[in-house]
PDB file of N, CA, C and O in Angstrom:
ATOM      1  N   MET A   1      -5.307  16.030  14.747  1.00  0.00           N
ATOM      2  CA  MET A   1      -5.961  17.130  14.092  1.00  0.00           C
ATOM      3  C   MET A   1      -5.078  18.380  14.126  1.00  0.00           C
ATOM      4  O   MET A   1      -4.360  18.629  15.095  1.00  0.00           O
ATOM      5  N   LEU A   2      -5.150  19.132  13.075  1.00  0.00           N
ATOM      6  CA  LEU A   2      -4.387  20.367  13.018  1.00  0.00           C
ATOM      7  C   LEU A   2      -5.123  21.467  13.765  1.00  0.00           C
ATOM      8  O   LEU A   2      -6.334  21.636  13.623  1.00  0.00           O
ATOM      9  N   THR A   3      -4.378  22.200  14.551  1.00  0.00           N
ATOM     10  CA  THR A   3      -4.974  23.351  15.220  1.00  0.00           C
ATOM     11  C   THR A   3      -5.092  24.492  14.202  1.00  0.00           C
ATOM     12  O   THR A   3      -4.491  24.451  13.129  1.00  0.00           O
ATOM     13  N   SER A   4      -5.865  25.489  14.556  1.00  0.00           N
ATOM     14  CA  SER A   4      -6.019  26.652  13.663  1.00  0.00           C
ATOM     15  C   SER A   4      -4.682  27.348  13.450  1.00  0.00           C
ATOM     16  O   SER A   4      -4.394  27.837  12.357  1.00  0.00           O
ATOM     17  N   GLU A   5      -3.876  27.389  14.492  1.00  0.00           N
ATOM     18  CA  GLU A   5      -2.563  28.024  14.377  1.00  0.00           C
ATOM     19  C   GLU A   5      -1.656  27.239  13.419  1.00  0.00           C
ATOM     20  O   GLU A   5      -0.964  27.829  12.589  1.00  0.00           O
ATOM     21  N   GLN A   6      -1.665  25.907  13.542  1.00  0.00           N
ATOM     22  CA  GLN A   6      -0.858  25.074  12.641  1.00  0.00           C
ATOM     23  C   GLN A   6      -1.331  25.246  11.196  1.00  0.00           C
ATOM     24  O   GLN A   6      -0.522  25.386  10.280  1.00  0.00           O
ATOM     25  N   TRP A   7      -2.638  25.234  11.010  1.00  0.00           N
ATOM     26  CA  TRP A   7      -3.189  25.358   9.664  1.00  0.00           C
ATOM     27  C   TRP A   7      -2.851  26.729   9.073  1.00  0.00           C
ATOM     28  O   TRP A   7      -2.571  26.834   7.879  1.00  0.00           O
ATOM     29  N   SER A   8      -2.875  27.767   9.887  1.00  0.00           N
ATOM     30  CA  SER A   8      -2.552  29.107   9.385  1.00  0.00           C
ATOM     31  C   SER A   8      -1.097  29.192   8.925  1.00  0.00           C
ATOM     32  O   SER A   8      -0.766  30.023   8.079  1.00  0.00           O
ATOM     33  N   ARG A   9      -0.231  28.348   9.469  1.00  0.00           N
ATOM     34  CA  ARG A   9       1.169  28.315   9.040  1.00  0.00           C
ATOM     35  C   ARG A   9       1.363  27.443   7.795  1.00  0.00           C
ATOM     36  O   ARG A   9       2.256  27.706   6.989  1.00  0.00           O
ATOM     37  N   ILE A  10       0.526  26.403   7.634  1.00  0.00           N
ATOM     38  CA  ILE A  10       0.658  25.478   6.510  1.00  0.00           C
ATOM     39  C   ILE A  10      -0.039  26.005   5.256  1.00  0.00           C
ATOM     40  O   ILE A  10       0.490  25.881   4.151  1.00  0.00           O
ATOM     41  N   GLU A  11      -1.211  26.585   5.424  1.00  0.00           N
ATOM     42  CA  GLU A  11      -2.047  26.971   4.278  1.00  0.00           C
ATOM     43  C   GLU A  11      -1.332  27.871   3.264  1.00  0.00           C
ATOM     44  O   GLU A  11      -1.497  27.656   2.063  1.00  0.00           O
ATOM     45  N   PRO A  12      -0.547  28.868   3.691  1.00  0.00           N
ATOM     46  CA  PRO A  12       0.135  29.710   2.699  1.00  0.00           C
ATOM     47  C   PRO A  12       1.167  28.954   1.857  1.00  0.00           C
ATOM     48  O   PRO A  12       1.536  29.408   0.774  1.00  0.00           O
ATOM     49  N   LEU A  13       1.629  27.817   2.344  1.00  0.00           N
ATOM     50  CA  LEU A  13       2.630  27.040   1.610  1.00  0.00           C
ATOM     51  C   LEU A  13       2.014  26.202   0.488  1.00  0.00           C
ATOM     52  O   LEU A  13       2.723  25.748  -0.410  1.00  0.00           O
ATOM     53  N   LEU A  14       0.710  25.999   0.538  1.00  0.00           N
ATOM     54  CA  LEU A  14       0.025  25.167  -0.449  1.00  0.00           C
ATOM     55  C   LEU A  14      -0.272  25.965  -1.711  1.00  0.00           C
ATOM     56  O   LEU A  14      -0.487  27.176  -1.646  1.00  0.00           O
ATOM     57  N   PRO A  15      -0.286  25.287  -2.869  1.00  0.00           N
ATOM     58  CA  PRO A  15      -0.630  26.008  -4.096  1.00  0.00           C
ATOM     59  C   PRO A  15      -2.090  26.471  -4.046  1.00  0.00           C
ATOM     60  O   PRO A  15      -2.947  25.805  -3.464  1.00  0.00           O
ATOM     61  N   LYS A  16      -2.350  27.607  -4.659  1.00  0.00           N
ATOM     62  CA  LYS A  16      -3.709  28.140  -4.697  1.00  0.00           C
ATOM     63  C   LYS A  16      -4.560  27.277  -5.622  1.00  0.00           C
ATOM     64  O   LYS A  16      -4.101  26.837  -6.676  1.00  0.00           O
ATOM     65  N   GLU A  17      -5.807  27.038  -5.213  1.00  0.00           N
ATOM     66  CA  GLU A  17      -6.707  26.237  -6.028  1.00  0.00           C
ATOM     67  C   GLU A  17      -7.202  27.060  -7.204  1.00  0.00           C
ATOM     68  O   GLU A  17      -7.442  28.261  -7.077  1.00  0.00           O
ATOM     69  N   ASP A  18      -7.351  26.414  -8.337  1.00  0.00           N
ATOM     70  CA  ASP A  18      -7.863  27.054  -9.527  1.00  0.00           C
ATOM     71  C   ASP A  18      -9.351  27.350  -9.315  1.00  0.00           C
ATOM     72  O   ASP A  18     -10.115  26.450  -8.966  1.00  0.00           O
ATOM     73  N   GLN A  19      -9.764  28.593  -9.521  1.00  0.00           N
ATOM     74  CA  GLN A  19     -11.141  28.991  -9.246  1.00  0.00           C
ATOM     75  C   GLN A  19     -12.054  28.830 -10.461  1.00  0.00           C
ATOM     76  O   GLN A  19     -13.253  29.089 -10.368  1.00  0.00           O
ATOM     77  N   THR A  20     -11.499  28.405 -11.602  1.00  0.00           N
ATOM     78  CA  THR A  20     -12.352  28.224 -12.778  1.00  0.00           C
ATOM     79  C   THR A  20     -13.229  26.999 -12.573  1.00  0.00           C
ATOM     80  O   THR A  20     -12.782  25.988 -12.031  1.00  0.00           O
ATOM     81  N   PRO A  21     -14.488  27.094 -13.011  1.00  0.00           N
ATOM     82  CA  PRO A  21     -15.389  25.943 -12.836  1.00  0.00           C
ATOM     83  C   PRO A  21     -14.890  24.727 -13.616  1.00  0.00           C
ATOM     84  O   PRO A  21     -14.446  24.838 -14.759  1.00  0.00           O
ATOM     85  N   ARG A  22     -14.975  23.573 -12.973  1.00  0.00           N
ATOM     86  CA  ARG A  22     -14.524  22.338 -13.609  1.00  0.00           C
ATOM     87  C   ARG A  22     -15.649  21.312 -13.588  1.00  0.00           C
ATOM     88  O   ARG A  22     -16.548  21.359 -12.748  1.00  0.00           O
ATOM     89  N   LYS A  23     -15.572  20.399 -14.524  1.00  0.00           N
ATOM     90  CA  LYS A  23     -16.497  19.268 -14.524  1.00  0.00           C
ATOM     91  C   LYS A  23     -15.881  18.147 -13.718  1.00  0.00           C
ATOM     92  O   LYS A  23     -14.674  18.130 -13.475  1.00  0.00           O
ATOM     93  N   GLY A  24     -16.708  17.221 -13.310  1.00  0.00           N
ATOM     94  CA  GLY A  24     -16.184  16.067 -12.587  1.00  0.00           C
ATOM     95  C   GLY A  24     -16.396  16.187 -11.096  1.00  0.00           C
ATOM     96  O   GLY A  24     -17.202  16.986 -10.619  1.00  0.00           O
ATOM     97  N   ARG A  25     -15.667  15.386 -10.387  1.00  0.00           N
ATOM     98  CA  ARG A  25     -15.804  15.315  -8.937  1.00  0.00           C
ATOM     99  C   ARG A  25     -15.279  16.582  -8.277  1.00  0.00           C
ATOM    100  O   ARG A  25     -14.238  17.106  -8.675  1.00  0.00           O
ATOM    101  N   PRO A  26     -15.995  17.076  -7.270  1.00  0.00           N
ATOM    102  CA  PRO A  26     -15.481  18.256  -6.568  1.00  0.00           C
ATOM    103  C   PRO A  26     -14.193  17.917  -5.821  1.00  0.00           C
ATOM    104  O   PRO A  26     -13.973  16.781  -5.400  1.00  0.00           O
ATOM    105  N   SER A  27     -13.354  18.934  -5.671  1.00  0.00           N
ATOM    106  CA  SER A  27     -12.080  18.670  -4.996  1.00  0.00           C
ATOM    107  C   SER A  27     -12.307  18.430  -3.506  1.00  0.00           C
ATOM    108  O   SER A  27     -13.282  18.900  -2.921  1.00  0.00           O
ATOM    109  N   SER A  28     -11.382  17.687  -2.915  1.00  0.00           N
ATOM    110  CA  SER A  28     -11.460  17.351  -1.494  1.00  0.00           C
ATOM    111  C   SER A  28     -11.007  18.531  -0.649  1.00  0.00           C
ATOM    112  O   SER A  28     -10.301  19.419  -1.128  1.00  0.00           O
ATOM    113  N   ASP A  29     -11.417  18.529   0.598  1.00  0.00           N
ATOM    114  CA  ASP A  29     -10.977  19.538   1.552  1.00  0.00           C
ATOM    115  C   ASP A  29      -9.502  19.287   1.857  1.00  0.00           C
ATOM    116  O   ASP A  29      -9.146  18.260   2.434  1.00  0.00           O
ATOM    117  N   THR A  30      -8.653  20.229   1.466  1.00  0.00           N
ATOM    118  CA  THR A  30      -7.207  20.068   1.598  1.00  0.00           C
ATOM    119  C   THR A  30      -6.797  19.850   3.055  1.00  0.00           C
ATOM    120  O   THR A  30      -5.926  19.029   3.341  1.00  0.00           O
ATOM    121  N   ARG A  31      -7.414  20.574   3.956  1.00  0.00           N
ATOM    122  CA  ARG A  31      -7.061  20.431   5.370  1.00  0.00           C
ATOM    123  C   ARG A  31      -7.380  19.025   5.870  1.00  0.00           C
ATOM    124  O   ARG A  31      -6.579  18.425   6.586  1.00  0.00           O
ATOM    125  N   LYS A  32      -8.539  18.502   5.500  1.00  0.00           N
ATOM    126  CA  LYS A  32      -8.948  17.155   5.916  1.00  0.00           C
ATOM    127  C   LYS A  32      -7.992  16.103   5.346  1.00  0.00           C
ATOM    128  O   LYS A  32      -7.593  15.175   6.050  1.00  0.00           O
ATOM    129  N   VAL A  33      -7.629  16.251   4.080  1.00  0.00           N
ATOM    130  CA  VAL A  33      -6.697  15.301   3.453  1.00  0.00           C
ATOM    131  C   VAL A  33      -5.350  15.317   4.178  1.00  0.00           C
ATOM    132  O   VAL A  33      -4.781  14.263   4.462  1.00  0.00           O
ATOM    133  N   LEU A  34      -4.846  16.509   4.473  1.00  0.00           N
ATOM    134  CA  LEU A  34      -3.565  16.621   5.174  1.00  0.00           C
ATOM    135  C   LEU A  34      -3.650  16.024   6.577  1.00  0.00           C
ATOM    136  O   LEU A  34      -2.716  15.356   7.020  1.00  0.00           O
ATOM    137  N   GLU A  35      -4.752  16.256   7.277  1.00  0.00           N
ATOM    138  CA  GLU A  35      -4.935  15.664   8.607  1.00  0.00           C
ATOM    139  C   GLU A  35      -4.947  14.138   8.539  1.00  0.00           C
ATOM    140  O   GLU A  35      -4.374  13.468   9.398  1.00  0.00           O
ATOM    141  N   ASP A  36      -5.606  13.591   7.511  1.00  0.00           N
ATOM    142  CA  ASP A  36      -5.647  12.134   7.348  1.00  0.00           C
ATOM    143  C   ASP A  36      -4.259  11.562   7.080  1.00  0.00           C
ATOM    144  O   ASP A  36      -3.893  10.517   7.618  1.00  0.00           O
ATOM    145  N   ILE A  37      -3.490  12.257   6.244  1.00  0.00           N
ATOM    146  CA  ILE A  37      -2.124  11.798   5.949  1.00  0.00           C
ATOM    147  C   ILE A  37      -1.281  11.814   7.221  1.00  0.00           C
ATOM    148  O   ILE A  37      -0.555  10.861   7.501  1.00  0.00           O
ATOM    149  N   LEU A  38      -1.377  12.887   7.979  1.00  0.00           N
ATOM    150  CA  LEU A  38      -0.602  12.979   9.220  1.00  0.00           C
ATOM    151  C   LEU A  38      -1.026  11.911  10.225  1.00  0.00           C
ATOM    152  O   LEU A  38      -0.194  11.383  10.963  1.00  0.00           O
ATOM    153  N   CYS A  39      -2.303  11.600  10.252  1.00  0.00           N
ATOM    154  CA  CYS A  39      -2.801  10.562  11.162  1.00  0.00           C
ATOM    155  C   CYS A  39      -2.222   9.202  10.792  1.00  0.00           C
ATOM    156  O   CYS A  39      -1.817   8.432  11.663  1.00  0.00           O
ATOM    157  N   ILE A  40      -2.187   8.914   9.501  1.00  0.00           N
ATOM    158  CA  ILE A  40      -1.646   7.630   9.049  1.00  0.00           C
ATOM    159  C   ILE A  40      -0.147   7.560   9.327  1.00  0.00           C
ATOM    160  O   ILE A  40       0.356   6.535   9.789  1.00  0.00           O
ATOM    161  N   GLU A  41       0.568   8.655   9.043  1.00  0.00           N
ATOM    162  CA  GLU A  41       2.023   8.657   9.234  1.00  0.00           C
ATOM    163  C   GLU A  41       2.422   8.547  10.700  1.00  0.00           C
ATOM    164  O   GLU A  41       3.485   8.009  11.009  1.00  0.00           O
ATOM    165  N   ASN A  42       1.591   9.046  11.603  1.00  0.00           N
ATOM    166  CA  ASN A  42       1.977   9.102  13.008  1.00  0.00           C
ATOM    167  C   ASN A  42       1.155   8.208  13.916  1.00  0.00           C
ATOM    168  O   ASN A  42       1.403   8.170  15.121  1.00  0.00           O
ATOM    169  N   GLY A  43       0.198   7.499  13.383  1.00  0.00           N
ATOM    170  CA  GLY A  43      -0.702   6.748  14.236  1.00  0.00           C
ATOM    171  C   GLY A  43      -0.523   5.248  14.119  1.00  0.00           C
ATOM    172  O   GLY A  43       0.359   4.770  13.405  1.00  0.00           O
ATOM    173  N   PRO A  44      -1.369   4.504  14.825  1.00  0.00           N
ATOM    174  CA  PRO A  44      -1.300   3.043  14.800  1.00  0.00           C
ATOM    175  C   PRO A  44      -1.651   2.461  13.436  1.00  0.00           C
ATOM    176  O   PRO A  44      -1.298   1.319  13.140  1.00  0.00           O
ATOM    177  N   ALA A  45      -2.340   3.234  12.607  1.00  0.00           N
ATOM    178  CA  ALA A  45      -2.689   2.731  11.279  1.00  0.00           C
ATOM    179  C   ALA A  45      -1.435   2.412  10.469  1.00  0.00           C
ATOM    180  O   ALA A  45      -1.417   1.451   9.700  1.00  0.00           O
ATOM    181  N   LEU A  46      -0.394   3.211  10.640  1.00  0.00           N
ATOM    182  CA  LEU A  46       0.857   2.952   9.920  1.00  0.00           C
ATOM    183  C   LEU A  46       1.471   1.638  10.375  1.00  0.00           C
ATOM    184  O   LEU A  46       1.933   0.852   9.547  1.00  0.00           O
ATOM    185  N   GLU A  47       1.482   1.389  11.682  1.00  0.00           N
ATOM    186  CA  GLU A  47       2.027   0.130  12.195  1.00  0.00           C
ATOM    187  C   GLU A  47       1.239  -1.059  11.663  1.00  0.00           C
ATOM    188  O   GLU A  47       1.815  -2.067  11.255  1.00  0.00           O
ATOM    189  N   MET A  48      -0.086  -0.929  11.671  1.00  0.00           N
ATOM    190  CA  MET A  48      -0.928  -2.019  11.160  1.00  0.00           C
ATOM    191  C   MET A  48      -0.653  -2.260   9.680  1.00  0.00           C
ATOM    192  O   MET A  48      -0.584  -3.408   9.239  1.00  0.00           O
ATOM    193  N   PHE A  49      -0.495  -1.177   8.904  1.00  0.00           N
ATOM    194  CA  PHE A  49      -0.214  -1.308   7.482  1.00  0.00           C
ATOM    195  C   PHE A  49       1.135  -1.983   7.257  1.00  0.00           C
ATOM    196  O   PHE A  49       1.251  -2.866   6.408  1.00  0.00           O
ATOM    197  N   LEU A  50       2.160  -1.573   8.014  1.00  0.00           N
ATOM    198  CA  LEU A  50       3.488  -2.176   7.854  1.00  0.00           C
ATOM    199  C   LEU A  50       3.472  -3.649   8.239  1.00  0.00           C
ATOM    200  O   LEU A  50       4.133  -4.460   7.591  1.00  0.00           O
ATOM    201  N   ASP A  51       2.725  -4.013   9.290  1.00  0.00           N
ATOM    202  CA  ASP A  51       2.592  -5.422   9.660  1.00  0.00           C
ATOM    203  C   ASP A  51       1.938  -6.209   8.531  1.00  0.00           C
ATOM    204  O   ASP A  51       2.342  -7.334   8.239  1.00  0.00           O
ATOM    205  N   TYR A  52       0.939  -5.624   7.904  1.00  0.00           N
ATOM    206  CA  TYR A  52       0.249  -6.274   6.785  1.00  0.00           C
ATOM    207  C   TYR A  52       1.217  -6.479   5.619  1.00  0.00           C
ATOM    208  O   TYR A  52       1.249  -7.552   5.015  1.00  0.00           O
ATOM    209  N   VAL A  53       2.004  -5.451   5.305  1.00  0.00           N
ATOM    210  CA  VAL A  53       2.960  -5.553   4.195  1.00  0.00           C
ATOM    211  C   VAL A  53       3.990  -6.647   4.486  1.00  0.00           C
ATOM    212  O   VAL A  53       4.342  -7.421   3.595  1.00  0.00           O
ATOM    213  N   LYS A  54       4.471  -6.714   5.731  1.00  0.00           N
ATOM    214  CA  LYS A  54       5.436  -7.756   6.098  1.00  0.00           C
ATOM    215  C   LYS A  54       4.820  -9.138   5.963  1.00  0.00           C
ATOM    216  O   LYS A  54       5.483 -10.065   5.497  1.00  0.00           O
ATOM    217  N   ALA A  55       3.553  -9.293   6.364  1.00  0.00           N
ATOM    218  CA  ALA A  55       2.882 -10.589   6.263  1.00  0.00           C
ATOM    219  C   ALA A  55       2.713 -10.998   4.811  1.00  0.00           C
ATOM    220  O   ALA A  55       2.931 -12.159   4.466  1.00  0.00           O
ATOM    221  N   VAL A  56       2.329 -10.064   3.962  1.00  0.00           N
ATOM    222  CA  VAL A  56       2.165 -10.368   2.536  1.00  0.00           C
ATOM    223  C   VAL A  56       3.503 -10.783   1.926  1.00  0.00           C
ATOM    224  O   VAL A  56       3.559 -11.727   1.138  1.00  0.00           O
ATOM    225  N   ALA A  57       4.577 -10.082   2.286  1.00  0.00           N
ATOM    226  CA  ALA A  57       5.906 -10.426   1.765  1.00  0.00           C
ATOM    227  C   ALA A  57       6.317 -11.823   2.212  1.00  0.00           C
ATOM    228  O   ALA A  57       6.896 -12.579   1.432  1.00  0.00           O
ATOM    229  N   LEU A  58       6.022 -12.169   3.458  1.00  0.00           N
ATOM    230  CA  LEU A  58       6.348 -13.502   3.959  1.00  0.00           C
ATOM    231  C   LEU A  58       5.570 -14.571   3.201  1.00  0.00           C
ATOM    232  O   LEU A  58       6.131 -15.597   2.817  1.00  0.00           O
ATOM    233  N   ILE A  59       4.292 -14.333   2.989  1.00  0.00           N
ATOM    234  CA  ILE A  59       3.467 -15.288   2.240  1.00  0.00           C
ATOM    235  C   ILE A  59       3.997 -15.453   0.819  1.00  0.00           C
ATOM    236  O   ILE A  59       4.060 -16.569   0.303  1.00  0.00           O
ATOM    237  N   GLU A  60       4.379 -14.344   0.186  1.00  0.00           N
ATOM    238  CA  GLU A  60       4.935 -14.428  -1.167  1.00  0.00           C
ATOM    239  C   GLU A  60       6.233 -15.226  -1.181  1.00  0.00           C
ATOM    240  O   GLU A  60       6.469 -16.011  -2.099  1.00  0.00           O
ATOM    241  N   ASP A  61       7.087 -15.028  -0.159  1.00  0.00           N
ATOM    242  CA  ASP A  61       8.342 -15.775  -0.072  1.00  0.00           C
ATOM    243  C   ASP A  61       8.075 -17.272   0.074  1.00  0.00           C
ATOM    244  O   ASP A  61       8.710 -18.090  -0.592  1.00  0.00           O
ATOM    245  N   ILE A  62       7.137 -17.622   0.944  1.00  0.00           N
ATOM    246  CA  ILE A  62       6.802 -19.033   1.151  1.00  0.00           C
ATOM    247  C   ILE A  62       6.244 -19.637  -0.134  1.00  0.00           C
ATOM    248  O   ILE A  62       6.625 -20.742  -0.520  1.00  0.00           O
ATOM    249  N   TYR A  63       5.354 -18.923  -0.787  1.00  0.00           N
ATOM    250  CA  TYR A  63       4.753 -19.406  -2.028  1.00  0.00           C
ATOM    251  C   TYR A  63       5.821 -19.619  -3.098  1.00  0.00           C
ATOM    252  O   TYR A  63       5.808 -20.628  -3.803  1.00  0.00           O
ATOM    253  N   THR A  64       6.749 -18.661  -3.215  1.00  0.00           N
ATOM    254  CA  THR A  64       7.819 -18.788  -4.205  1.00  0.00           C
ATOM    255  C   THR A  64       8.693 -20.000  -3.894  1.00  0.00           C
ATOM    256  O   THR A  64       9.051 -20.744  -4.807  1.00  0.00           O
ATOM    257  N   CYS A  65       9.041 -20.214  -2.633  1.00  0.00           N
ATOM    258  CA  CYS A  65       9.848 -21.368  -2.250  1.00  0.00           C
ATOM    259  C   CYS A  65       9.135 -22.669  -2.587  1.00  0.00           C
ATOM    260  O   CYS A  65       9.751 -23.611  -3.086  1.00  0.00           O
ATOM    261  N   LYS A  66       7.842 -22.717  -2.315  1.00  0.00           N
ATOM    262  CA  LYS A  66       7.083 -23.929  -2.625  1.00  0.00           C
ATOM    263  C   LYS A  66       7.008 -24.159  -4.127  1.00  0.00           C
ATOM    264  O   LYS A  66       7.062 -25.300  -4.585  1.00  0.00           O
ATOM    265  N   GLN A  67       6.883 -23.079  -4.897  1.00  0.00           N
ATOM    266  CA  GLN A  67       6.852 -23.234  -6.346  1.00  0.00           C
ATOM    267  C   GLN A  67       8.164 -23.817  -6.854  1.00  0.00           C
ATOM    268  O   GLN A  67       8.172 -24.726  -7.683  1.00  0.00           O
ATOM    269  N   VAL A  68       9.268 -23.286  -6.350  1.00  0.00           N
ATOM    270  CA  VAL A  68      10.586 -23.774  -6.763  1.00  0.00           C
ATOM    271  C   VAL A  68      10.741 -25.243  -6.379  1.00  0.00           C
ATOM    272  O   VAL A  68      11.217 -26.047  -7.180  1.00  0.00           O
ATOM    273  N   LEU A  69      10.342 -25.594  -5.162  1.00  0.00           N
ATOM    274  CA  LEU A  69      10.424 -26.977  -4.712  1.00  0.00           C
ATOM    275  C   LEU A  69       9.574 -27.881  -5.591  1.00  0.00           C
ATOM    276  O   LEU A  69      10.022 -28.957  -5.986  1.00  0.00           O
ATOM    277  N   TRP A  70       8.365 -27.465  -5.898  1.00  0.00           N
ATOM    278  CA  TRP A  70       7.470 -28.266  -6.732  1.00  0.00           C
ATOM    279  C   TRP A  70       8.060 -28.464  -8.130  1.00  0.00           C
ATOM    280  O   TRP A  70       7.956 -29.554  -8.692  1.00  0.00           O
ATOM    281  N   LEU A  71       8.669 -27.435  -8.690  1.00  0.00           N
ATOM    282  CA  LEU A  71       9.297 -27.573 -10.011  1.00  0.00           C
ATOM    283  C   LEU A  71      10.449 -28.577  -9.965  1.00  0.00           C
ATOM    284  O   LEU A  71      10.612 -29.377 -10.886  1.00  0.00           O
ATOM    285  N   LYS A  72      11.245 -28.537  -8.900  1.00  0.00           N
ATOM    286  CA  LYS A  72      12.346 -29.495  -8.770  1.00  0.00           C
ATOM    287  C   LYS A  72      11.808 -30.926  -8.672  1.00  0.00           C
ATOM    288  O   LYS A  72      12.343 -31.842  -9.297  1.00  0.00           O
ATOM    289  N   ILE A  73      10.753 -31.105  -7.888  1.00  0.00           N
ATOM    290  CA  ILE A  73      10.156 -32.436  -7.744  1.00  0.00           C
ATOM    291  C   ILE A  73       9.610 -32.915  -9.079  1.00  0.00           C
ATOM    292  O   ILE A  73       9.822 -34.064  -9.467  1.00  0.00           O
ATOM    293  N   ARG A  74       8.916 -32.044  -9.772  1.00  0.00           N
ATOM    294  CA  ARG A  74       8.353 -32.438 -11.074  1.00  0.00           C
ATOM    295  C   ARG A  74       9.447 -32.832 -12.062  1.00  0.00           C
ATOM    296  O   ARG A  74       9.336 -33.845 -12.752  1.00  0.00           O
ATOM    297  N   ARG A  75      10.502 -32.023 -12.124  1.00  0.00           N
ATOM    298  CA  ARG A  75      11.584 -32.334 -13.059  1.00  0.00           C
ATOM    299  C   ARG A  75      12.246 -33.661 -12.726  1.00  0.00           C
ATOM    300  O   ARG A  75      12.651 -34.406 -13.619  1.00  0.00           O
ATOM    301  N   LYS A  76      12.353 -33.949 -11.449  1.00  0.00           N
ATOM    302  CA  LYS A  76      13.047 -35.164 -11.016  1.00  0.00           C
ATOM    303  C   LYS A  76      12.186 -36.410 -11.203  1.00  0.00           C
ATOM    304  O   LYS A  76      12.673 -37.433 -11.684  1.00  0.00           O
ATOM    305  N   PHE A  77      10.912 -36.329 -10.825  1.00  0.00           N
ATOM    306  CA  PHE A  77      10.103 -37.534 -10.756  1.00  0.00           C
ATOM    307  C   PHE A  77       9.061 -37.693 -11.856  1.00  0.00           C
ATOM    308  O   PHE A  77       8.607 -38.809 -12.104  1.00  0.00           O
ATOM    309  N   LEU A  78       8.677 -36.629 -12.512  1.00  0.00           N
ATOM    310  CA  LEU A  78       7.643 -36.743 -13.538  1.00  0.00           C
ATOM    311  C   LEU A  78       8.056 -37.686 -14.675  1.00  0.00           C
ATOM    312  O   LEU A  78       7.234 -38.494 -15.106  1.00  0.00           O
ATOM    313  N   PRO A  79       9.282 -37.617 -15.172  1.00  0.00           N
ATOM    314  CA  PRO A  79       9.657 -38.544 -16.239  1.00  0.00           C
ATOM    315  C   PRO A  79       9.554 -40.015 -15.785  1.00  0.00           C
ATOM    316  O   PRO A  79       9.136 -40.869 -16.567  1.00  0.00           O
ATOM    317  N   THR A  80       9.924 -40.308 -14.553  1.00  0.00           N
ATOM    318  CA  THR A  80       9.848 -41.711 -14.095  1.00  0.00           C
ATOM    319  C   THR A  80       8.389 -42.138 -13.913  1.00  0.00           C
ATOM    320  O   THR A  80       8.047 -43.292 -14.169  1.00  0.00           O
ATOM    321  N   LEU A  81       7.541 -41.232 -13.481  1.00  0.00           N
ATOM    322  CA  LEU A  81       6.114 -41.558 -13.345  1.00  0.00           C
ATOM    323  C   LEU A  81       5.476 -41.794 -14.705  1.00  0.00           C
ATOM    324  O   LEU A  81       4.632 -42.679 -14.853  1.00  0.00           O
ATOM    325  N   MET A  82       5.865 -41.025 -15.678  1.00  0.00           N
ATOM    326  CA  MET A  82       5.310 -41.162 -17.020  1.00  0.00           C
ATOM    327  C   MET A  82       5.714 -42.503 -17.640  1.00  0.00           C
ATOM    328  O   MET A  82       4.928 -43.096 -18.379  1.00  0.00           O
ATOM    329  N   ARG A  83       6.925 -42.991 -17.351  1.00  0.00           N
ATOM    330  CA  ARG A  83       7.389 -44.263 -17.909  1.00  0.00           C
ATOM    331  C   ARG A  83       6.619 -45.438 -17.347  1.00  0.00           C
ATOM    332  O   ARG A  83       6.401 -46.424 -18.051  1.00  0.00           O
ATOM    333  N   LYS A  84       6.196 -45.355 -16.074  1.00  0.00           N
ATOM    334  CA  LYS A  84       5.502 -46.466 -15.453  1.00  0.00           C
ATOM    335  C   LYS A  84       4.104 -46.668 -16.022  1.00  0.00           C
ATOM    336  O   LYS A  84       3.565 -47.773 -15.958  1.00  0.00           O
ATOM    337  N   GLN A  85       3.518 -45.630 -16.571  1.00  0.00           N
ATOM    338  CA  GLN A  85       2.160 -45.770 -17.112  1.00  0.00           C
ATOM    339  C   GLN A  85       2.250 -46.374 -18.449  1.00  0.00           C
ATOM    340  O   GLN A  85       1.227 -46.588 -19.099  1.00  0.00           O
TER     341      GLN A  85
END
């Protein structure tokens, strides 16, 4: 969480919000959004996310290898199987 002192140093650097009334969803609390981003960047959630990304990449690699292998098998043996029928 950001302390009041930290927020007082960050807030002037942010663009000013437009005060004209708008339709649609109300804007989010900028401080809360920034705190959430900092939590993800510095907390265990980032490690968990990176582990998930690595696992997905591994699964994709395995799937791609199996697809390539299956295509090679089909090209090699499908014509001979078709002749026997």
